[in-house]
C-alpha positions as CSV (number, residue, x, y, z in Angstrom):
1,M,252.4,222.1,46.5
2,R,252.3,218.3,46.4
3,K,253.1,216.8,43.0
4,V,251.0,213.8,42.0
5,I,251.9,211.6,39.1
6,I,249.2,209.4,37.6
7,I,249.9,206.5,35.2
8,G,246.9,205.9,32.9
9,G,244.5,208.2,31.1
10,G,241.4,206.0,31.3
11,A,238.4,206.2,33.6
12,A,240.2,205.8,36.9
13,G,243.2,207.9,35.9
14,L,241.1,210.8,34.6
15,M,238.9,210.8,37.7
16,A,242.0,210.6,40.0
17,A,243.5,213.6,38.1
18,I,240.3,215.6,38.6
19,S,240.0,214.7,42.3
20,A,243.7,215.4,43.1
21,S,243.7,218.7,41.2
22,K,240.7,219.9,43.1
23,E,242.7,219.4,46.3
24,N,245.2,222.0,45.0
25,K,247.8,219.4,44.0
26,K,250.1,219.7,41.0
27,V,249.1,216.8,38.7
28,V,250.9,215.1,35.9
29,L,248.9,212.5,33.9
30,L,251.0,210.1,31.9
31,E,249.2,208.2,29.1
32,K,251.1,205.8,26.8
33,N,248.6,206.1,24.0
34,D,248.2,209.0,21.6
35,K,244.8,209.9,23.1
36,L,242.9,209.7,26.4
37,G,240.1,207.2,27.3
38,K,240.5,204.7,24.5
39,K,238.6,202.0,26.5
40,I,235.9,204.5,27.6
41,F,235.4,205.2,23.9
42,I,234.4,201.6,23.1
43,T,232.4,200.8,26.3
44,G,228.7,200.3,25.9
45,K,229.2,199.6,22.2
46,G,230.6,203.2,21.8
47,R,227.8,204.7,23.9
48,C,229.5,204.5,27.3
49,N,227.4,202.9,30.1
50,I,228.6,205.6,32.6
51,T,227.2,203.9,35.8
52,S,224.1,202.3,37.2
53,A,221.1,204.3,38.5
54,C,220.3,201.7,41.1
55,E,219.9,202.7,44.7
56,P,223.3,203.3,46.2
57,G,222.5,200.7,48.9
58,E,222.1,198.1,46.1
59,F,225.3,198.9,44.3
60,L,227.7,196.7,46.2
61,D,225.4,193.7,45.7
62,N,226.6,193.9,42.1
63,V,230.3,193.9,42.9
64,V,231.4,190.3,42.5
65,T,235.0,190.3,43.7
66,N,235.9,191.9,47.0
67,P,232.8,194.1,47.5
68,R,233.7,195.0,51.0
69,F,236.9,196.7,49.7
70,M,234.7,199.2,47.9
71,Y,232.7,200.4,51.0
72,S,234.7,203.5,51.7
73,S,235.5,204.6,48.2
74,F,232.0,204.2,47.1
75,E,230.7,206.1,50.1
76,R,233.1,208.9,49.2
77,F,232.0,209.1,45.5
78,N,229.0,206.9,44.6
79,N,226.9,206.4,41.5
80,Q,224.7,209.4,42.3
81,A,227.7,211.6,42.7
82,M,228.9,210.4,39.2
83,M,225.6,211.2,37.6
84,N,225.6,214.6,39.3
85,F,229.2,215.2,38.1
86,M,228.2,214.6,34.5
87,T,225.1,216.8,34.6
88,D,226.9,219.6,36.5
89,H,229.4,219.7,33.7
90,G,226.8,220.0,31.0
91,L,226.4,216.4,29.9
92,K,222.8,215.3,29.7
93,I,222.3,211.7,30.7
94,K,219.5,209.1,30.4
95,V,218.6,205.9,32.2
96,E,217.7,202.8,30.1
97,R,216.6,199.3,30.7
98,G,218.4,197.7,33.7
99,Q,219.1,201.1,35.3
100,R,222.0,201.6,32.8
101,V,223.1,205.3,32.5
102,F,224.2,206.7,29.2
103,P,224.9,210.1,27.8
104,E,221.8,211.4,26.1
105,S,223.8,211.9,22.9
106,D,224.8,208.1,22.8
107,R,228.4,209.2,22.3
108,S,231.1,208.0,24.6
109,S,233.4,210.7,23.2
110,D,231.2,213.2,25.0
111,V,232.0,211.6,28.4
112,I,235.8,211.7,27.5
113,R,235.4,215.4,26.5
114,V,233.8,216.3,29.9
115,L,236.6,214.5,31.8
116,K,239.4,216.0,29.7
117,K,237.9,219.5,29.9
118,E,237.7,219.3,33.7
119,C,241.4,218.2,33.8
120,E,242.5,221.1,31.7
121,K,240.4,223.6,33.6
122,N,242.1,222.4,36.8
123,G,245.6,222.7,35.4
124,V,246.4,219.0,35.0
125,N,249.5,218.4,32.9
126,I,248.4,215.7,30.4
127,R,251.3,214.0,28.6
128,L,250.4,211.6,25.8
129,N,252.8,209.0,24.3
130,A,254.4,208.8,27.8
131,H,255.2,205.2,28.5
132,V,256.4,204.5,32.0
133,T,258.8,201.5,32.3
134,K,260.2,201.9,35.8
135,I,259.2,203.2,39.3
136,L,261.9,204.5,41.7
137,F,261.1,204.2,45.4
138,D,262.6,203.7,48.8
139,E,260.9,201.0,50.9
140,Q,260.9,203.3,54.0
141,K,260.6,206.8,52.4
142,G,258.3,205.7,49.7
143,F,257.7,206.8,46.1
144,E,260.4,209.0,44.4
145,A,260.0,209.1,40.6
146,V,259.0,207.3,37.4
147,V,261.2,206.7,34.4
148,L,259.7,206.9,30.9
149,E,260.7,204.7,28.0
150,N,262.9,207.5,26.6
151,G,264.8,207.6,29.8
152,Q,263.3,210.8,31.2
153,K,262.8,210.8,35.0
154,I,259.8,212.6,36.5
155,E,259.9,213.1,40.3
156,G,256.8,213.5,42.5
157,D,255.5,213.2,46.0
158,S,253.0,210.5,45.2
159,L,252.0,208.1,42.4
160,I,248.7,206.7,41.3
161,L,248.7,203.5,39.2
162,A,245.6,203.4,37.1
163,C,247.0,201.4,34.2
164,G,243.9,199.2,33.5
165,G,243.7,195.5,33.4
166,N,244.3,193.0,30.6
167,S,241.1,193.2,28.6
168,Y,240.8,194.9,25.2
169,T,244.6,195.0,24.8
170,S,244.2,197.1,21.7
171,T,243.3,200.0,24.0
172,G,246.6,199.7,25.8
173,S,245.3,197.6,28.7
174,N,247.8,194.8,28.2
175,G,248.7,194.0,31.8
176,E,251.8,196.1,32.0
177,G,250.5,197.8,35.1
178,Y,250.7,194.5,37.0
179,N,254.4,194.4,36.2
180,L,254.8,197.8,37.7
181,A,252.9,196.7,40.8
182,K,255.2,193.7,41.1
183,M,258.2,196.0,41.0
184,L,256.8,197.6,44.1
185,G,256.5,194.2,45.9
186,H,252.8,193.7,45.3
187,S,251.2,190.3,44.6
188,I,248.8,189.8,41.7
189,K,245.7,187.6,42.1
190,D,245.1,185.3,39.1
191,V,244.3,187.5,36.1
192,E,241.4,186.1,34.0
193,P,238.9,187.4,31.4
194,S,235.5,188.4,32.9
195,L,232.2,189.7,31.4
196,V,233.1,187.4,28.5
197,P,231.1,185.0,26.2
198,F,230.9,181.3,26.6
199,V,232.3,178.7,24.2
200,M,229.8,175.8,24.0
201,K,230.2,172.2,23.1
202,E,226.9,172.1,21.1
203,P,227.7,172.4,17.4
204,W,224.2,173.7,16.7
205,C,224.9,177.0,18.4
206,K,226.7,178.0,15.1
207,D,223.4,177.3,13.2
208,L,221.6,179.8,15.4
209,M,224.3,182.5,15.1
210,G,222.9,186.0,15.5
211,L,219.6,184.8,17.1
212,T,218.8,186.9,20.2
213,L,216.3,185.5,22.7
214,K,214.7,188.1,25.0
215,N,213.1,187.5,28.3
216,V,214.6,184.1,28.9
217,S,216.3,182.7,32.0
218,I,219.4,180.6,32.5
219,R,221.0,178.6,35.3
220,V,224.6,177.6,35.3
221,K,225.5,174.6,37.5
222,D,228.6,172.9,38.7
223,G,227.2,169.4,39.4
224,K,224.4,170.1,41.9
225,K,225.8,173.5,42.9
226,M,224.1,176.6,41.5
227,V,226.7,178.9,40.1
228,Y,224.4,181.6,38.6
229,E,220.8,182.1,37.7
230,G,219.3,185.1,36.0
231,F,216.7,186.5,33.5
232,G,217.3,188.7,30.5
233,E,218.8,188.6,26.9
234,F,220.6,185.7,25.4
235,L,222.6,185.6,22.1
236,F,223.8,182.7,20.0
237,T,227.2,183.1,18.3
238,H,229.4,181.1,15.9
239,F,231.3,179.7,18.9
240,G,228.6,179.5,21.6
241,V,226.6,182.0,23.5
242,S,226.8,185.7,24.7
243,G,224.5,188.5,25.6
244,P,224.0,190.3,29.0
245,L,222.8,187.1,30.7
246,V,225.9,185.2,29.8
247,L,228.3,188.0,30.4
248,T,227.0,188.4,33.9
249,A,227.1,184.7,34.5
250,S,230.8,184.7,33.5
251,T,231.6,186.9,36.5
252,R,230.6,184.0,38.8
253,L,233.0,181.4,37.4
254,G,236.1,182.4,39.4
255,K,235.5,179.7,42.1
256,H,234.7,177.1,39.5
257,K,237.8,177.3,37.3
258,K,238.7,173.6,37.7
259,S,235.2,172.5,36.7
260,L,235.3,174.9,33.7
261,Q,238.7,173.5,32.6
262,E,237.3,169.9,33.0
263,G,234.1,170.7,31.0
264,K,231.8,170.0,34.0
265,L,229.8,173.3,33.9
266,K,226.4,173.1,32.5
267,L,224.0,175.8,31.3
268,F,220.2,175.3,31.4
269,L,218.1,177.6,29.2
270,D,214.5,178.3,30.2
271,L,212.8,179.4,27.0
272,K,209.5,180.2,28.7
273,P,210.3,181.5,32.2
274,S,207.0,183.3,32.6
275,L,205.1,180.0,32.3
276,T,205.1,177.1,34.8
277,E,205.3,173.5,33.4
278,E,201.6,173.1,34.1
279,Q,200.8,176.4,32.2
280,L,203.1,175.3,29.4
281,E,201.3,172.0,29.1
282,K,197.9,173.7,28.9
283,R,199.3,175.8,26.0
284,F,200.7,172.7,24.3
285,L,197.3,170.9,24.6
286,R,195.4,174.0,23.3
287,E,197.8,174.3,20.3
288,F,197.7,170.5,19.6
289,D,193.9,170.3,19.8
290,T,193.6,173.2,17.3
291,Y,196.2,172.0,14.8
292,R,195.9,168.1,15.1
293,N,196.6,167.5,11.4
294,K,199.6,169.9,11.0
295,N,203.3,169.0,11.3
296,I,204.8,169.7,14.7
297,S,207.4,172.0,13.1
298,N,204.6,174.3,11.9
299,V,202.9,174.4,15.3
300,M,206.2,175.1,17.1
301,E,206.7,178.3,15.1
302,S,204.1,179.9,17.3
303,M,206.1,179.1,20.4
304,L,209.8,179.5,19.3
305,P,211.7,181.6,16.8
306,K,211.5,179.9,13.4
307,K,215.2,179.5,13.1
308,M,215.3,177.4,16.3
309,V,212.3,175.1,15.7
310,N,214.1,172.2,13.9
311,I,217.1,172.3,16.2
312,F,214.8,172.2,19.3
313,L,212.8,169.2,17.8
314,A,216.1,167.3,17.1
315,I,217.2,167.8,20.7
316,A,213.7,166.6,21.8
317,S,214.1,163.5,19.5
318,M,211.2,164.6,17.3
319,E,210.9,164.5,13.5
320,P,209.8,167.9,12.1
321,D,207.1,166.3,9.9
322,T,205.5,164.3,12.7
323,K,201.7,165.0,12.7
324,V,200.5,166.6,15.9
325,R,197.9,163.9,16.3
326,D,200.6,161.3,16.5
327,I,202.5,162.9,19.4
328,T,202.3,160.9,22.6
329,K,202.0,162.2,26.1
330,K,205.6,161.2,26.7
331,D,206.7,163.2,23.7
332,R,204.8,166.2,24.9
333,H,206.3,166.0,28.4
334,R,209.8,165.7,26.9
335,M,209.3,168.8,24.8
336,I,208.0,170.7,27.9
337,E,211.1,169.6,29.8
338,F,213.4,170.9,27.2
339,M,211.5,174.2,26.9
340,K,212.1,174.8,30.6
341,N,215.5,173.1,30.9
342,L,217.4,173.0,27.6
343,P,220.8,171.6,28.6
344,M,224.0,172.9,27.2
345,N,227.7,172.2,28.0
346,I,230.2,175.0,28.7
347,K,233.5,174.2,27.0
348,G,235.3,177.4,28.1
349,V,235.2,181.2,27.8
350,R,236.5,183.6,25.1
351,G,239.8,185.4,25.7
352,F,240.9,188.8,26.9
353,E,240.3,190.3,23.4
354,E,236.6,189.9,24.0
355,A,236.5,190.3,27.8
356,I,234.9,193.6,28.9
357,V,236.8,193.5,32.2
358,T,239.6,191.6,34.0
359,R,239.0,189.4,37.0
360,G,242.0,189.4,39.4
361,G,244.7,192.0,39.8
362,V,246.5,193.8,42.7
363,N,245.8,192.0,45.9
364,T,243.3,194.2,47.8
365,K,244.8,193.0,51.2
366,E,247.9,195.0,50.3
367,V,245.9,198.3,49.6
368,D,244.2,200.5,52.2
369,P,240.5,200.5,51.2
370,K,239.9,203.9,52.8
371,T,242.6,205.7,50.8
372,M,243.7,203.3,48.0
373,E,247.3,203.7,49.3
374,S,249.7,200.8,49.0
375,K,250.5,199.1,52.3
376,K,253.9,198.2,50.8
377,V,255.2,201.5,49.5
378,P,254.2,204.9,51.1
379,G,252.9,207.4,48.6
380,V,251.8,204.9,46.0
381,Y,248.0,204.5,45.3
382,F,246.0,202.2,43.0
383,A,242.7,202.8,41.2
384,G,240.4,201.0,38.7
385,E,240.7,197.7,36.9
386,M,244.3,197.1,38.2
387,L,242.7,196.1,41.5
388,D,241.2,192.7,42.2
389,V,237.7,194.1,42.2
390,D,235.1,193.5,39.5
391,G,231.3,193.7,39.0
392,V,228.5,192.5,36.7
393,T,227.6,194.3,33.5
394,G,225.5,197.4,33.6
395,G,227.9,200.3,34.5
396,F,229.2,198.8,37.7
397,N,232.8,198.3,36.6
398,L,233.1,201.9,35.4
399,Q,231.7,203.1,38.7
400,I,234.4,201.0,40.5
401,A,236.9,203.0,38.4
402,W,235.3,206.4,39.2
403,S,235.0,205.7,42.9
404,T,238.6,204.3,43.4
405,G,240.0,206.9,41.1
406,Y,238.3,209.8,43.0
407,T,239.5,208.3,46.4
408,A,243.1,207.8,45.2
409,G,243.3,211.3,43.9
410,Y,241.8,212.8,47.1
411,F,244.3,211.1,49.4
412,S,247.4,211.1,47.2
C-alpha cells in the first residue's frame, strides 16, 4: 500500500487526504497547529463561503492568476462536485447573493467537522502539533521522508505540500511552505497580499468609517488604462476603503505594482450607477425646483447617506448652507460629475494580516497541472494557496484548494 504524507490540515490538505485515502492509500496528515482547518474556521466571517454556485463553465473566468493551470483539476473535481460532497455527507447548504455557497447552519465548524469525519472514516492518520522542518529526497529517485521539529523522521512514497500561503498568519499560514518548496528546488513567484482593502490618500475616508454603500460601481485606473470595474458593495474604513468591490479589485493589481508604489492608481466611485448623467440631471432639476428655498445640504440628504453629504459638497466646492435657488448650472454639472465619477487616490494596500488570500507562490510552470506533481522532484505534489493561483472573492479561492487538493490526493 502506498504511503502518502500530507503537510497541512487546511482546505487543500484535508481534501487531498480524503481523495488519497479513497484510492486505498495509507495517509498521514501532519498539521503544525493544535487543530485542523484554522483558516477555514474564519473564512466568510466564520460562516465559510464553501464555493460558488456559478455555472462550471464560468468558474475559471473568476480565477485571476494562471486560470489555465486549473483546467484539469477543476474538471476532475469542480464546484458542483464540492456541493454534492457536502450534501452527500449530511451538510445542508444554501446559495446567497453573488452565488456564494454557505452551510445552512452558518457555521464554518460544520464544514471542518464533515472533512475531519470523512478523513477518520477513511483511516487517515491525523497528527496535530506536527511541525515539518525538512524534506529528504533524491533528485532522481524522488521523495523519501520528512523530518519533524522534534527530529522524528517519517518515510513515505509521496508527499503533498498543502501548507497555505502567507495570509492570516495567526492561522499558521506564515509562508513556511515556500521555504520547503525552495528546498526542493522550486522557484516562488512574488508573494503579495490579495483580496485586501485599499489604503487611500483622502483623509475624509476616516470621517465616513463604517459607512457601507450598496449598489455602487467603481473603476480603478492606471493612467488611461482600466485596471478593474465592477458593481456591488463598498465600505469606508479608518484607513481607506474595503468591501467586496474593493477586495475583488485588489486581485487585479498584480501587473500594476509599480504604479501602486508610485501612487498613480486612481479609484473612481459612481454613486448612482443606475442613472445616466442625463437622468441624474433631471432628478437634480426636479429636487431643486421643489426645494428652491432650502439649503443644498438638506436636499442632498434625499440623494446620499446623511453622513456623506457635507463631505461630498466640500469635494464639489459647495457650501452646505447655499440656497438651492442660488446654485448655478455650472455648480449642478460639477455635482453630477462627482456623483458619477468621485475621484480617489490609492496610496497602497493593507498587509498580509488582513489579506484573505496570497497572490504568488510556487511557480505553476514547475508543476504538472494534470496531476499537481512537481516537475523537479518525483513523488512531490502541491495543492491550495501555496500555488501561484488565486481568484476573486466569492468562494473561488476555496474551490481552488478543493480542486487541487483532490487532484493531488488522487495522483499521489
